[in-house]
C-alpha positions, 0 to 999 in steps of 0.5 A, spaced: 829 872 059 831 873 066 826 871 071 825 869 079 822 863 080 819 861 087 815 855 090 809 859 094 806 852 097 810 846 096 807 839 095 805 836 102 808 830 100 814 829 094 814 821 094 811 819 087 809 812 091 805 811 096 807 807 102 803 801 100 807 802 093 813 803 096 812 796 100 810 792 094 817 795 090 821 793 096 818 786 098 816 788 105 810 786 109 808 790 114 810 797 117 816 796 120 820 799 115 816 804 113 820 810 116 826 807 111 821 806 105 818 813 106 825 816 106 828 812 100 821 814 096 822 821 097 830 821 095 829 817 089 823 822 087 827 828 088 833 824 084 828 823 078 825 830 078 832 833 078 834 828 072 827 830 069 830 838 069 824 840 074 826 847 076 828 848 083 827 855 087 833 853 091 829 852 098 824 847 096 825 840 094 824 839 086 818 835 085 814 833 079 807 833 083 803 839 084 805 846 087 803 853 087 809 857 084 810 864 083 815 867 077 817 874 076 819 875 069 823 881 066 822 881 059 826 884 053 823 889 049 818 886 044 817 879 048 811 875 045 812 869 049 813 867 057 815 860 059 813 858 066 819 854 069 814 848 071 809 844 067 804 842 066 800 848 068 793 846 071 792 854 072 794 861 073 791 864 079 794 871 077 798 875 072 800 882 073 804 887 068 807 892 072 803 891 078 796 891 074 792 885 074 791 882 067 784 878 066 785 871 063 781 874 057 788 878 056 792 872 055 793 865 052 796 859 056 799 853 053 798 848 059 803 843 057 808 847 055 807 853 060 807 858 054 803 865 055 802 870 050 798 876 050 792 876 046 795 882 042 801 885 041 807 884 045 809 884 053 810 891 054 813 891 061 819 892 066 816 886 070 811 881 069 809 876 075 805 870 074 802 866 080 800 859 078 799 851 079 803 846 076 805 839 076 801 832 077 796 831 082 798 824 082 804 821 078 803 818 071 803 811 071 809 810 067 813 815 072 810 810 078 813 804 074 820 808 074 820 810 081 818 803 083 823 799 079 828 804 082 826 803 089 826 795 088 834 796 085 835 801 091 832 796 096 836 790 094 843 794 094 842 795 101 844 787 101 848 787 095 850 790 089 844 788 084 849 789 078 853 784 080 852 777 076 858 773 079 863 774 084 869 768 085 873 770 091 879 764 091 884 768 086 882 774 090 876 776 087 874 776 080 867 779 079 862 779 073 857 785 072 850 785 068 852 792 066 858 796 065 861 799 072 861 805 068 854 805 067 850 809 072 846 804 076 841 809 079 838 811 073 838 805 068 836 805 061 829 802 062 828 807 067 830 813 063 826 811 057 820 811 062 821 818 064 823 820 057 817 824 056 817 828 062 825 830 061 825 838 060 830 840 054 832 847 055 834 850 048 
């Protein structure tokens, strides 16, 4: 089903970690590196959101944190279910069927999956517009842990490659790695396991 997704009220902060958490992950004391830490925190949070398949409107940075969104659906005849592009859904502000506002008693919402069904029959309309709020008010603990581990790795990379186990040099460099060079050092398997419950799989 075709739809148009937009973010109408972006999150005021997209980083999954507070400045205190960023300092702790990087092992930094004091605020001298705060600007760098916050920039990296927002960058890694965006990377995690993209890895989770968070819907993007092409303008605002994708985030797992709470935002107000608008999605216009163009349903096929006989459509019984709409699926919102962002989850979890914390509330629906309005639902309009061909510009006619439908009371919440007229539909059912599964907040976890973002699915919306009419109470009766099917969605009979050329256009259905849903304004809703979705995302986490605060990052879940496992997501914070993933972001913290990624921050530690990225900060360490500023001085050295954290995957390098041994470097020889005399015979003009012989290197031994903790992980295969073909593996993605940005998203380790440990981090992927932590964010796995939040990854969207579009079927």
